[in-house]
PDB file of N, CA, C and O in Angstrom:
ATOM      1  N   MET A   1       3.906   8.323  14.184  1.00  0.00           N
ATOM      2  CA  MET A   1       4.509   8.883  12.985  1.00  0.00           C
ATOM      3  C   MET A   1       3.505   9.788  12.288  1.00  0.00           C
ATOM      4  O   MET A   1       2.427   9.351  11.887  1.00  0.00           O
ATOM      5  N   GLU A   2       3.864  11.005  12.156  1.00  0.00           N
ATOM      6  CA  GLU A   2       2.981  11.987  11.539  1.00  0.00           C
ATOM      7  C   GLU A   2       3.360  12.209  10.078  1.00  0.00           C
ATOM      8  O   GLU A   2       4.528  12.416   9.748  1.00  0.00           O
ATOM      9  N   VAL A   3       2.362  12.162   9.221  1.00  0.00           N
ATOM     10  CA  VAL A   3       2.575  12.487   7.817  1.00  0.00           C
ATOM     11  C   VAL A   3       2.434  13.998   7.684  1.00  0.00           C
ATOM     12  O   VAL A   3       1.448  14.583   8.130  1.00  0.00           O
ATOM     13  N   ILE A   4       3.428  14.618   7.068  1.00  0.00           N
ATOM     14  CA  ILE A   4       3.439  16.067   6.873  1.00  0.00           C
ATOM     15  C   ILE A   4       3.187  16.374   5.407  1.00  0.00           C
ATOM     16  O   ILE A   4       3.796  15.773   4.522  1.00  0.00           O
ATOM     17  N   HIS A   5       2.285  17.314   5.159  1.00  0.00           N
ATOM     18  CA  HIS A   5       2.007  17.759   3.795  1.00  0.00           C
ATOM     19  C   HIS A   5       2.852  19.015   3.548  1.00  0.00           C
ATOM     20  O   HIS A   5       2.617  20.064   4.149  1.00  0.00           O
ATOM     21  N   ASP A   6       3.815  18.891   2.673  1.00  0.00           N
ATOM     22  CA  ASP A   6       4.706  19.995   2.308  1.00  0.00           C
ATOM     23  C   ASP A   6       4.215  20.581   0.982  1.00  0.00           C
ATOM     24  O   ASP A   6       4.596  20.119  -0.094  1.00  0.00           O
ATOM     25  N   THR A   7       3.364  21.604   1.079  1.00  0.00           N
ATOM     26  CA  THR A   7       2.785  22.185  -0.133  1.00  0.00           C
ATOM     27  C   THR A   7       3.835  22.905  -0.981  1.00  0.00           C
ATOM     28  O   THR A   7       3.694  22.973  -2.202  1.00  0.00           O
ATOM     29  N   ASN A   8       4.881  23.440  -0.357  1.00  0.00           N
ATOM     30  CA  ASN A   8       5.926  24.133  -1.116  1.00  0.00           C
ATOM     31  C   ASN A   8       6.685  23.189  -2.039  1.00  0.00           C
ATOM     32  O   ASN A   8       7.099  23.578  -3.131  1.00  0.00           O
ATOM     33  N   ASN A   9       6.865  21.942  -1.598  1.00  0.00           N
ATOM     34  CA  ASN A   9       7.591  20.960  -2.402  1.00  0.00           C
ATOM     35  C   ASN A   9       6.676  19.886  -2.979  1.00  0.00           C
ATOM     36  O   ASN A   9       7.155  18.879  -3.502  1.00  0.00           O
ATOM     37  N   SER A  10       5.369  20.091  -2.889  1.00  0.00           N
ATOM     38  CA  SER A  10       4.371  19.174  -3.451  1.00  0.00           C
ATOM     39  C   SER A  10       4.644  17.723  -3.066  1.00  0.00           C
ATOM     40  O   SER A  10       4.830  16.857  -3.921  1.00  0.00           O
ATOM     41  N   SER A  11       4.662  17.485  -1.757  1.00  0.00           N
ATOM     42  CA  SER A  11       4.902  16.126  -1.288  1.00  0.00           C
ATOM     43  C   SER A  11       4.259  15.893   0.074  1.00  0.00           C
ATOM     44  O   SER A  11       3.942  16.828   0.809  1.00  0.00           O
ATOM     45  N   PHE A  12       4.082  14.626   0.380  1.00  0.00           N
ATOM     46  CA  PHE A  12       3.673  14.171   1.699  1.00  0.00           C
ATOM     47  C   PHE A  12       4.838  13.330   2.201  1.00  0.00           C
ATOM     48  O   PHE A  12       5.351  12.489   1.464  1.00  0.00           O
ATOM     49  N   PHE A  13       5.268  13.543   3.454  1.00  0.00           N
ATOM     50  CA  PHE A  13       6.419  12.790   3.927  1.00  0.00           C
ATOM     51  C   PHE A  13       6.343  12.478   5.411  1.00  0.00           C
ATOM     52  O   PHE A  13       5.611  13.108   6.174  1.00  0.00           O
ATOM     53  N   ILE A  14       7.131  11.478   5.788  1.00  0.00           N
ATOM     54  CA  ILE A  14       7.374  11.116   7.183  1.00  0.00           C
ATOM     55  C   ILE A  14       8.883  11.148   7.357  1.00  0.00           C
ATOM     56  O   ILE A  14       9.614  10.516   6.594  1.00  0.00           O
ATOM     57  N   LYS A  15       9.352  11.883   8.359  1.00  0.00           N
ATOM     58  CA  LYS A  15      10.789  11.976   8.620  1.00  0.00           C
ATOM     59  C   LYS A  15      11.127  11.207   9.885  1.00  0.00           C
ATOM     60  O   LYS A  15      10.509  11.400  10.932  1.00  0.00           O
ATOM     61  N   ILE A  16      12.122  10.329   9.772  1.00  0.00           N
ATOM     62  CA  ILE A  16      12.619   9.546  10.901  1.00  0.00           C
ATOM     63  C   ILE A  16      14.152   9.558  10.837  1.00  0.00           C
ATOM     64  O   ILE A  16      14.742   9.186   9.823  1.00  0.00           O
ATOM     65  N   ASP A  17      14.777   9.985  11.919  1.00  0.00           N
ATOM     66  CA  ASP A  17      16.252   9.960  12.007  1.00  0.00           C
ATOM     67  C   ASP A  17      16.928  10.573  10.783  1.00  0.00           C
ATOM     68  O   ASP A  17      17.806   9.951  10.184  1.00  0.00           O
ATOM     69  N   ASN A  18      16.533  11.768  10.414  1.00  0.00           N
ATOM     70  CA  ASN A  18      17.126  12.502   9.285  1.00  0.00           C
ATOM     71  C   ASN A  18      16.942  11.831   7.928  1.00  0.00           C
ATOM     72  O   ASN A  18      17.679  12.129   6.988  1.00  0.00           O
ATOM     73  N   ALA A  19      15.974  10.935   7.815  1.00  0.00           N
ATOM     74  CA  ALA A  19      15.647  10.313   6.527  1.00  0.00           C
ATOM     75  C   ALA A  19      14.142  10.439   6.332  1.00  0.00           C
ATOM     76  O   ALA A  19      13.383  10.456   7.301  1.00  0.00           O
ATOM     77  N   SER A  20      13.719  10.526   5.082  1.00  0.00           N
ATOM     78  CA  SER A  20      12.297  10.721   4.793  1.00  0.00           C
ATOM     79  C   SER A  20      11.769   9.709   3.797  1.00  0.00           C
ATOM     80  O   SER A  20      12.428   9.348   2.823  1.00  0.00           O
ATOM     81  N   SER A  21      10.556   9.265   4.079  1.00  0.00           N
ATOM     82  CA  SER A  21       9.772   8.506   3.114  1.00  0.00           C
ATOM     83  C   SER A  21       8.755   9.495   2.561  1.00  0.00           C
ATOM     84  O   SER A  21       8.146  10.246   3.323  1.00  0.00           O
ATOM     85  N   TYR A  22       8.564   9.504   1.237  1.00  0.00           N
ATOM     86  CA  TYR A  22       7.686  10.525   0.664  1.00  0.00           C
ATOM     87  C   TYR A  22       6.989  10.051  -0.600  1.00  0.00           C
ATOM     88  O   TYR A  22       7.391   9.084  -1.247  1.00  0.00           O
ATOM     89  N   VAL A  23       5.923  10.778  -0.920  1.00  0.00           N
ATOM     90  CA  VAL A  23       5.278  10.669  -2.220  1.00  0.00           C
ATOM     91  C   VAL A  23       5.214  12.101  -2.760  1.00  0.00           C
ATOM     92  O   VAL A  23       4.808  13.024  -2.054  1.00  0.00           O
ATOM     93  N   SER A  24       5.616  12.269  -4.009  1.00  0.00           N
ATOM     94  CA  SER A  24       5.610  13.583  -4.651  1.00  0.00           C
ATOM     95  C   SER A  24       4.479  13.660  -5.664  1.00  0.00           C
ATOM     96  O   SER A  24       4.076  12.660  -6.257  1.00  0.00           O
ATOM     97  N   TYR A  25       3.981  14.871  -5.844  1.00  0.00           N
ATOM     98  CA  TYR A  25       2.860  15.056  -6.758  1.00  0.00           C
ATOM     99  C   TYR A  25       2.974  16.375  -7.499  1.00  0.00           C
ATOM    100  O   TYR A  25       3.735  17.264  -7.118  1.00  0.00           O
ATOM    101  N   SER A  26       2.198  16.478  -8.569  1.00  0.00           N
ATOM    102  CA  SER A  26       1.987  17.757  -9.244  1.00  0.00           C
ATOM    103  C   SER A  26       0.481  17.979  -9.252  1.00  0.00           C
ATOM    104  O   SER A  26      -0.307  17.034  -9.274  1.00  0.00           O
ATOM    105  N   LEU A  27       0.108  19.240  -9.234  1.00  0.00           N
ATOM    106  CA  LEU A  27      -1.307  19.588  -9.192  1.00  0.00           C
ATOM    107  C   LEU A  27      -1.571  20.627 -10.259  1.00  0.00           C
ATOM    108  O   LEU A  27      -0.953  21.691 -10.288  1.00  0.00           O
ATOM    109  N   ASN A  28      -2.510  20.293 -11.141  1.00  0.00           N
ATOM    110  CA  ASN A  28      -2.871  21.193 -12.229  1.00  0.00           C
ATOM    111  C   ASN A  28      -4.395  21.224 -12.285  1.00  0.00           C
ATOM    112  O   ASN A  28      -5.035  20.226 -12.618  1.00  0.00           O
ATOM    113  N   ASP A  29      -4.965  22.373 -11.957  1.00  0.00           N
ATOM    114  CA  ASP A  29      -6.411  22.507 -11.823  1.00  0.00           C
ATOM    115  C   ASP A  29      -6.896  21.504 -10.772  1.00  0.00           C
ATOM    116  O   ASP A  29      -6.526  21.621  -9.604  1.00  0.00           O
ATOM    117  N   ARG A  30      -7.699  20.542 -11.154  1.00  0.00           N
ATOM    118  CA  ARG A  30      -8.247  19.550 -10.219  1.00  0.00           C
ATOM    119  C   ARG A  30      -7.605  18.178 -10.425  1.00  0.00           C
ATOM    120  O   ARG A  30      -8.138  17.167  -9.967  1.00  0.00           O
ATOM    121  N   ILE A  31      -6.463  18.142 -11.115  1.00  0.00           N
ATOM    122  CA  ILE A  31      -5.799  16.874 -11.419  1.00  0.00           C
ATOM    123  C   ILE A  31      -4.507  16.770 -10.607  1.00  0.00           C
ATOM    124  O   ILE A  31      -3.616  17.614 -10.707  1.00  0.00           O
ATOM    125  N   MET A  32      -4.435  15.712  -9.803  1.00  0.00           N
ATOM    126  CA  MET A  32      -3.270  15.466  -8.959  1.00  0.00           C
ATOM    127  C   MET A  32      -2.536  14.236  -9.487  1.00  0.00           C
ATOM    128  O   MET A  32      -3.057  13.122  -9.437  1.00  0.00           O
ATOM    129  N   GLU A  33      -1.335  14.446  -9.986  1.00  0.00           N
ATOM    130  CA  GLU A  33      -0.515  13.339 -10.466  1.00  0.00           C
ATOM    131  C   GLU A  33       0.441  12.923  -9.352  1.00  0.00           C
ATOM    132  O   GLU A  33       1.261  13.722  -8.900  1.00  0.00           O
ATOM    133  N   LEU A  34       0.333  11.679  -8.913  1.00  0.00           N
ATOM    134  CA  LEU A  34       1.256  11.122  -7.928  1.00  0.00           C
ATOM    135  C   LEU A  34       2.322  10.388  -8.717  1.00  0.00           C
ATOM    136  O   LEU A  34       2.065   9.310  -9.253  1.00  0.00           O
ATOM    137  N   TYR A  35       3.520  10.960  -8.796  1.00  0.00           N
ATOM    138  CA  TYR A  35       4.496  10.448  -9.740  1.00  0.00           C
ATOM    139  C   TYR A  35       5.700   9.736  -9.150  1.00  0.00           C
ATOM    140  O   TYR A  35       6.420   9.065  -9.890  1.00  0.00           O
ATOM    141  N   THR A  36       5.951   9.849  -7.864  1.00  0.00           N
ATOM    142  CA  THR A  36       7.054   9.075  -7.298  1.00  0.00           C
ATOM    143  C   THR A  36       6.857   8.861  -5.808  1.00  0.00           C
ATOM    144  O   THR A  36       6.382   9.741  -5.091  1.00  0.00           O
ATOM    145  N   THR A  37       7.229   7.682  -5.365  1.00  0.00           N
ATOM    146  CA  THR A  37       7.219   7.329  -3.950  1.00  0.00           C
ATOM    147  C   THR A  37       8.603   6.794  -3.627  1.00  0.00           C
ATOM    148  O   THR A  37       9.179   6.026  -4.399  1.00  0.00           O
ATOM    149  N   TYR A  38       9.133   7.204  -2.480  1.00  0.00           N
ATOM    150  CA  TYR A  38      10.472   6.732  -2.104  1.00  0.00           C
ATOM    151  C   TYR A  38      10.559   6.524  -0.600  1.00  0.00           C
ATOM    152  O   TYR A  38      10.073   7.338   0.186  1.00  0.00           O
ATOM    153  N   THR A  39      11.181   5.427  -0.218  1.00  0.00           N
ATOM    154  CA  THR A  39      11.524   5.160   1.168  1.00  0.00           C
ATOM    155  C   THR A  39      12.979   4.707   1.196  1.00  0.00           C
ATOM    156  O   THR A  39      13.334   3.764   0.490  1.00  0.00           O
ATOM    157  N   PRO A  40      13.831   5.352   1.993  1.00  0.00           N
ATOM    158  CA  PRO A  40      15.230   4.930   2.079  1.00  0.00           C
ATOM    159  C   PRO A  40      15.337   3.484   2.567  1.00  0.00           C
ATOM    160  O   PRO A  40      14.495   3.028   3.340  1.00  0.00           O
ATOM    161  N   PRO A  41      16.360   2.768   2.125  1.00  0.00           N
ATOM    162  CA  PRO A  41      16.502   1.349   2.490  1.00  0.00           C
ATOM    163  C   PRO A  41      16.393   1.081   3.999  1.00  0.00           C
ATOM    164  O   PRO A  41      15.786   0.090   4.405  1.00  0.00           O
ATOM    165  N   GLN A  42      16.966   1.940   4.813  1.00  0.00           N
ATOM    166  CA  GLN A  42      16.964   1.694   6.253  1.00  0.00           C
ATOM    167  C   GLN A  42      15.575   1.858   6.888  1.00  0.00           C
ATOM    168  O   GLN A  42      15.364   1.445   8.028  1.00  0.00           O
ATOM    169  N   LEU A  43      14.626   2.462   6.150  1.00  0.00           N
ATOM    170  CA  LEU A  43      13.274   2.664   6.681  1.00  0.00           C
ATOM    171  C   LEU A  43      12.238   1.738   6.046  1.00  0.00           C
ATOM    172  O   LEU A  43      11.063   1.776   6.410  1.00  0.00           O
ATOM    173  N   ARG A  44      12.667   0.919   5.112  1.00  0.00           N
ATOM    174  CA  ARG A  44      11.722   0.058   4.400  1.00  0.00           C
ATOM    175  C   ARG A  44      11.167  -1.039   5.304  1.00  0.00           C
ATOM    176  O   ARG A  44      11.806  -1.451   6.272  1.00  0.00           O
ATOM    177  N   GLY A  45       9.972  -1.497   4.968  1.00  0.00           N
ATOM    178  CA  GLY A  45       9.345  -2.569   5.719  1.00  0.00           C
ATOM    179  C   GLY A  45       8.570  -2.099   6.941  1.00  0.00           C
ATOM    180  O   GLY A  45       8.131  -2.914   7.752  1.00  0.00           O
ATOM    181  N   LYS A  46       8.399  -0.788   7.075  1.00  0.00           N
ATOM    182  CA  LYS A  46       7.693  -0.229   8.235  1.00  0.00           C
ATOM    183  C   LYS A  46       6.333   0.361   7.872  1.00  0.00           C
ATOM    184  O   LYS A  46       5.647   0.931   8.721  1.00  0.00           O
ATOM    185  N   GLY A  47       5.950   0.219   6.602  1.00  0.00           N
ATOM    186  CA  GLY A  47       4.648   0.732   6.162  1.00  0.00           C
ATOM    187  C   GLY A  47       4.621   2.229   5.926  1.00  0.00           C
ATOM    188  O   GLY A  47       3.543   2.819   5.864  1.00  0.00           O
ATOM    189  N   LEU A  48       5.785   2.862   5.793  1.00  0.00           N
ATOM    190  CA  LEU A  48       5.833   4.321   5.637  1.00  0.00           C
ATOM    191  C   LEU A  48       5.302   4.771   4.280  1.00  0.00           C
ATOM    192  O   LEU A  48       4.568   5.756   4.196  1.00  0.00           O
ATOM    193  N   ALA A  49       5.666   4.059   3.224  1.00  0.00           N
ATOM    194  CA  ALA A  49       5.179   4.431   1.887  1.00  0.00           C
ATOM    195  C   ALA A  49       3.655   4.353   1.855  1.00  0.00           C
ATOM    196  O   ALA A  49       2.997   5.214   1.272  1.00  0.00           O
ATOM    197  N   GLU A  50       3.102   3.327   2.477  1.00  0.00           N
ATOM    198  CA  GLU A  50       1.651   3.186   2.534  1.00  0.00           C
ATOM    199  C   GLU A  50       1.021   4.384   3.241  1.00  0.00           C
ATOM    200  O   GLU A  50      -0.002   4.899   2.791  1.00  0.00           O
ATOM    201  N   LYS A  51       1.616   4.827   4.331  1.00  0.00           N
ATOM    202  CA  LYS A  51       1.070   5.955   5.101  1.00  0.00           C
ATOM    203  C   LYS A  51       1.082   7.257   4.297  1.00  0.00           C
ATOM    204  O   LYS A  51       0.110   8.012   4.323  1.00  0.00           O
ATOM    205  N   VAL A  52       2.188   7.521   3.578  1.00  0.00           N
ATOM    206  CA  VAL A  52       2.247   8.782   2.831  1.00  0.00           C
ATOM    207  C   VAL A  52       1.329   8.754   1.614  1.00  0.00           C
ATOM    208  O   VAL A  52       0.725   9.769   1.267  1.00  0.00           O
ATOM    209  N   VAL A  53       1.224   7.596   0.968  1.00  0.00           N
ATOM    210  CA  VAL A  53       0.329   7.489  -0.188  1.00  0.00           C
ATOM    211  C   VAL A  53      -1.126   7.618   0.268  1.00  0.00           C
ATOM    212  O   VAL A  53      -1.921   8.292  -0.387  1.00  0.00           O
ATOM    213  N   LYS A  54      -1.473   6.988   1.365  1.00  0.00           N
ATOM    214  CA  LYS A  54      -2.835   7.097   1.899  1.00  0.00           C
ATOM    215  C   LYS A  54      -3.153   8.555   2.229  1.00  0.00           C
ATOM    216  O   LYS A  54      -4.248   9.030   1.928  1.00  0.00           O
ATOM    217  N   ALA A  55      -2.220   9.261   2.838  1.00  0.00           N
ATOM    218  CA  ALA A  55      -2.440  10.674   3.169  1.00  0.00           C
ATOM    219  C   ALA A  55      -2.668  11.498   1.904  1.00  0.00           C
ATOM    220  O   ALA A  55      -3.542  12.364   1.879  1.00  0.00           O
ATOM    221  N   ALA A  56      -1.891  11.236   0.859  1.00  0.00           N
ATOM    222  CA  ALA A  56      -2.050  11.966  -0.402  1.00  0.00           C
ATOM    223  C   ALA A  56      -3.406  11.667  -1.035  1.00  0.00           C
ATOM    224  O   ALA A  56      -4.075  12.575  -1.528  1.00  0.00           O
ATOM    225  N   LEU A  57      -3.808  10.410  -1.025  1.00  0.00           N
ATOM    226  CA  LEU A  57      -5.094  10.038  -1.617  1.00  0.00           C
ATOM    227  C   LEU A  57      -6.260  10.586  -0.798  1.00  0.00           C
ATOM    228  O   LEU A  57      -7.273  10.997  -1.364  1.00  0.00           O
ATOM    229  N   ASP A  58      -6.127  10.595   0.512  1.00  0.00           N
ATOM    230  CA  ASP A  58      -7.176  11.189   1.349  1.00  0.00           C
ATOM    231  C   ASP A  58      -7.300  12.684   1.070  1.00  0.00           C
ATOM    232  O   ASP A  58      -8.405  13.225   1.033  1.00  0.00           O
ATOM    233  N   TYR A  59      -6.169  13.343   0.877  1.00  0.00           N
ATOM    234  CA  TYR A  59      -6.169  14.766   0.543  1.00  0.00           C
ATOM    235  C   TYR A  59      -6.873  14.987  -0.800  1.00  0.00           C
ATOM    236  O   TYR A  59      -7.677  15.907  -0.944  1.00  0.00           O
ATOM    237  N   ALA A  60      -6.563  14.140  -1.771  1.00  0.00           N
ATOM    238  CA  ALA A  60      -7.200  14.243  -3.086  1.00  0.00           C
ATOM    239  C   ALA A  60      -8.705  14.040  -2.959  1.00  0.00           C
ATOM    240  O   ALA A  60      -9.488  14.762  -3.576  1.00  0.00           O
ATOM    241  N   LYS A  61      -9.106  13.065  -2.166  1.00  0.00           N
ATOM    242  CA  LYS A  61     -10.527  12.772  -1.974  1.00  0.00           C
ATOM    243  C   LYS A  61     -11.241  13.957  -1.314  1.00  0.00           C
ATOM    244  O   LYS A  61     -12.328  14.344  -1.743  1.00  0.00           O
ATOM    245  N   GLU A  62     -10.637  14.528  -0.281  1.00  0.00           N
ATOM    246  CA  GLU A  62     -11.231  15.670   0.433  1.00  0.00           C
ATOM    247  C   GLU A  62     -11.414  16.885  -0.472  1.00  0.00           C
ATOM    248  O   GLU A  62     -12.321  17.692  -0.271  1.00  0.00           O
ATOM    249  N   ASN A  63     -10.535  17.004  -1.474  1.00  0.00           N
ATOM    250  CA  ASN A  63     -10.561  18.169  -2.351  1.00  0.00           C
ATOM    251  C   ASN A  63     -11.156  17.889  -3.726  1.00  0.00           C
ATOM    252  O   ASN A  63     -11.087  18.730  -4.622  1.00  0.00           O
ATOM    253  N   ASN A  64     -11.743  16.700  -3.888  1.00  0.00           N
ATOM    254  CA  ASN A  64     -12.373  16.314  -5.155  1.00  0.00           C
ATOM    255  C   ASN A  64     -11.426  16.395  -6.347  1.00  0.00           C
ATOM    256  O   ASN A  64     -11.807  16.843  -7.428  1.00  0.00           O
ATOM    257  N   PHE A  65     -10.187  15.958  -6.134  1.00  0.00           N
ATOM    258  CA  PHE A  65      -9.219  15.919  -7.225  1.00  0.00           C
ATOM    259  C   PHE A  65      -9.339  14.600  -7.969  1.00  0.00           C
ATOM    260  O   PHE A  65      -9.726  13.584  -7.392  1.00  0.00           O
ATOM    261  N   VAL A  66      -9.008  14.621  -9.241  1.00  0.00           N
ATOM    262  CA  VAL A  66      -8.831  13.410 -10.029  1.00  0.00           C
ATOM    263  C   VAL A  66      -7.365  13.028  -9.876  1.00  0.00           C
ATOM    264  O   VAL A  66      -6.487  13.884  -9.985  1.00  0.00           O
ATOM    265  N   VAL A  67      -7.092  11.746  -9.624  1.00  0.00           N
ATOM    266  CA  VAL A  67      -5.723  11.291  -9.404  1.00  0.00           C
ATOM    267  C   VAL A  67      -5.209  10.536 -10.621  1.00  0.00           C
ATOM    268  O   VAL A  67      -5.885   9.664 -11.166  1.00  0.00           O
ATOM    269  N   ILE A  68      -4.005  10.889 -11.031  1.00  0.00           N
ATOM    270  CA  ILE A  68      -3.291  10.139 -12.058  1.00  0.00           C
ATOM    271  C   ILE A  68      -2.148   9.427 -11.344  1.00  0.00           C
ATOM    272  O   ILE A  68      -1.181  10.067 -10.929  1.00  0.00           O
ATOM    273  N   PRO A  69      -2.250   8.103 -11.196  1.00  0.00           N
ATOM    274  CA  PRO A  69      -1.230   7.359 -10.462  1.00  0.00           C
ATOM    275  C   PRO A  69      -0.063   6.937 -11.363  1.00  0.00           C
ATOM    276  O   PRO A  69       0.032   5.774 -11.756  1.00  0.00           O
ATOM    277  N   THR A  70       0.804   7.866 -11.681  1.00  0.00           N
ATOM    278  CA  THR A  70       1.949   7.572 -12.541  1.00  0.00           C
ATOM    279  C   THR A  70       2.922   6.618 -11.846  1.00  0.00           C
ATOM    280  O   THR A  70       3.513   5.751 -12.490  1.00  0.00           O
ATOM    281  N   CYS A  71       3.084   6.778 -10.555  1.00  0.00           N
ATOM    282  CA  CYS A  71       3.979   5.925  -9.766  1.00  0.00           C
ATOM    283  C   CYS A  71       3.403   4.518  -9.659  1.00  0.00           C
ATOM    284  O   CYS A  71       2.224   4.350  -9.348  1.00  0.00           O
ATOM    285  N   SER A  72       4.227   3.513  -9.915  1.00  0.00           N
ATOM    286  CA  SER A  72       3.757   2.127  -9.870  1.00  0.00           C
ATOM    287  C   SER A  72       3.308   1.728  -8.466  1.00  0.00           C
ATOM    288  O   SER A  72       2.359   0.957  -8.323  1.00  0.00           O
ATOM    289  N   TYR A  73       3.963   2.232  -7.442  1.00  0.00           N
ATOM    290  CA  TYR A  73       3.540   1.910  -6.072  1.00  0.00           C
ATOM    291  C   TYR A  73       2.135   2.438  -5.812  1.00  0.00           C
ATOM    292  O   TYR A  73       1.318   1.751  -5.199  1.00  0.00           O
ATOM    293  N   VAL A  74       1.852   3.633  -6.267  1.00  0.00           N
ATOM    294  CA  VAL A  74       0.527   4.229  -6.070  1.00  0.00           C
ATOM    295  C   VAL A  74      -0.524   3.425  -6.831  1.00  0.00           C
ATOM    296  O   VAL A  74      -1.616   3.195  -6.312  1.00  0.00           O
ATOM    297  N   ARG A  75      -0.212   2.997  -8.047  1.00  0.00           N
ATOM    298  CA  ARG A  75      -1.155   2.169  -8.817  1.00  0.00           C
ATOM    299  C   ARG A  75      -1.498   0.890  -8.070  1.00  0.00           C
ATOM    300  O   ARG A  75      -2.670   0.528  -7.964  1.00  0.00           O
ATOM    301  N   VAL A  76      -0.489   0.204  -7.553  1.00  0.00           N
ATOM    302  CA  VAL A  76      -0.715  -1.040  -6.810  1.00  0.00           C
ATOM    303  C   VAL A  76      -1.505  -0.760  -5.528  1.00  0.00           C
ATOM    304  O   VAL A  76      -2.394  -1.534  -5.172  1.00  0.00           O
ATOM    305  N   PHE A  77      -1.192   0.328  -4.841  1.00  0.00           N
ATOM    306  CA  PHE A  77      -1.921   0.694  -3.625  1.00  0.00           C
ATOM    307  C   PHE A  77      -3.405   0.864  -3.928  1.00  0.00           C
ATOM    308  O   PHE A  77      -4.254   0.365  -3.189  1.00  0.00           O
ATOM    309  N   ILE A  78      -3.718   1.567  -5.011  1.00  0.00           N
ATOM    310  CA  ILE A  78      -5.120   1.792  -5.379  1.00  0.00           C
ATOM    311  C   ILE A  78      -5.801   0.475  -5.744  1.00  0.00           C
ATOM    312  O   ILE A  78      -6.966   0.272  -5.402  1.00  0.00           O
ATOM    313  N   GLU A  79      -5.099  -0.420  -6.431  1.00  0.00           N
ATOM    314  CA  GLU A  79      -5.667  -1.734  -6.750  1.00  0.00           C
ATOM    315  C   GLU A  79      -6.011  -2.505  -5.478  1.00  0.00           C
ATOM    316  O   GLU A  79      -7.019  -3.209  -5.428  1.00  0.00           O
ATOM    317  N   ARG A  80      -5.181  -2.373  -4.461  1.00  0.00           N
ATOM    318  CA  ARG A  80      -5.386  -3.103  -3.201  1.00  0.00           C
ATOM    319  C   ARG A  80      -6.389  -2.410  -2.270  1.00  0.00           C
ATOM    320  O   ARG A  80      -6.878  -3.018  -1.317  1.00  0.00           O
ATOM    321  N   HIS A  81      -6.689  -1.151  -2.546  1.00  0.00           N
ATOM    322  CA  HIS A  81      -7.620  -0.369  -1.724  1.00  0.00           C
ATOM    323  C   HIS A  81      -8.671   0.251  -2.642  1.00  0.00           C
ATOM    324  O   HIS A  81      -8.568   1.424  -3.003  1.00  0.00           O
ATOM    325  N   PRO A  82      -9.673  -0.528  -3.017  1.00  0.00           N
ATOM    326  CA  PRO A  82     -10.660  -0.088  -4.006  1.00  0.00           C
ATOM    327  C   PRO A  82     -11.438   1.164  -3.604  1.00  0.00           C
ATOM    328  O   PRO A  82     -12.061   1.796  -4.457  1.00  0.00           O
ATOM    329  N   GLU A  83     -11.415   1.530  -2.333  1.00  0.00           N
ATOM    330  CA  GLU A  83     -12.113   2.754  -1.915  1.00  0.00           C
ATOM    331  C   GLU A  83     -11.508   4.012  -2.551  1.00  0.00           C
ATOM    332  O   GLU A  83     -12.119   5.081  -2.521  1.00  0.00           O
ATOM    333  N   TYR A  84     -10.297   3.881  -3.133  1.00  0.00           N
ATOM    334  CA  TYR A  84      -9.663   5.021  -3.800  1.00  0.00           C
ATOM    335  C   TYR A  84      -9.791   4.970  -5.323  1.00  0.00           C
ATOM    336  O   TYR A  84      -9.396   5.912  -6.010  1.00  0.00           O
ATOM    337  N   LYS A  85     -10.333   3.888  -5.847  1.00  0.00           N
ATOM    338  CA  LYS A  85     -10.446   3.701  -7.300  1.00  0.00           C
ATOM    339  C   LYS A  85     -11.219   4.824  -7.983  1.00  0.00           C
ATOM    340  O   LYS A  85     -10.882   5.236  -9.093  1.00  0.00           O
ATOM    341  N   SER A  86     -12.266   5.318  -7.304  1.00  0.00           N
ATOM    342  CA  SER A  86     -13.097   6.374  -7.908  1.00  0.00           C
ATOM    343  C   SER A  86     -12.308   7.663  -8.163  1.00  0.00           C
ATOM    344  O   SER A  86     -12.734   8.496  -8.963  1.00  0.00           O
ATOM    345  N   LEU A  87     -11.180   7.833  -7.502  1.00  0.00           N
ATOM    346  CA  LEU A  87     -10.358   9.034  -7.723  1.00  0.00           C
ATOM    347  C   LEU A  87      -9.685   9.020  -9.087  1.00  0.00           C
ATOM    348  O   LEU A  87      -9.307  10.072  -9.603  1.00  0.00           O
ATOM    349  N   THR A  88      -9.533   7.849  -9.671  1.00  0.00           N
ATOM    350  CA  THR A  88      -8.811   7.731 -10.950  1.00  0.00           C
ATOM    351  C   THR A  88      -9.748   7.731 -12.153  1.00  0.00           C
ATOM    352  O   THR A  88      -9.286   7.705 -13.294  1.00  0.00           O
ATOM    353  N   ASP A  89     -11.051   7.759 -11.915  1.00  0.00           N
ATOM    354  CA  ASP A  89     -12.028   7.708 -13.024  1.00  0.00           C
ATOM    355  C   ASP A  89     -12.241   9.063 -13.646  1.00  0.00           C
ATOM    356  O   ASP A  89     -13.026   9.194 -14.586  1.00  0.00           O
TER     357      ASP A  89
END
């Protein structure tokens, strides 16, 4: 499963069988707000949300962005993966 970065729609997504799991963001200067994560019911439980959020956070880390985790899923992900905590400081 490949995570695709769609810069035109400010999202990272995985598409399976005409359905997508994604995390959406806004970018202003060096601040990346991750504001929503969604996985359709039929794709849940496969770790897709984790994959797209990890890809977004890795992108933020590579580009020295500060992350604002508005989405509750992203906040919990960062709590469980302390290696990304420094992005929110």
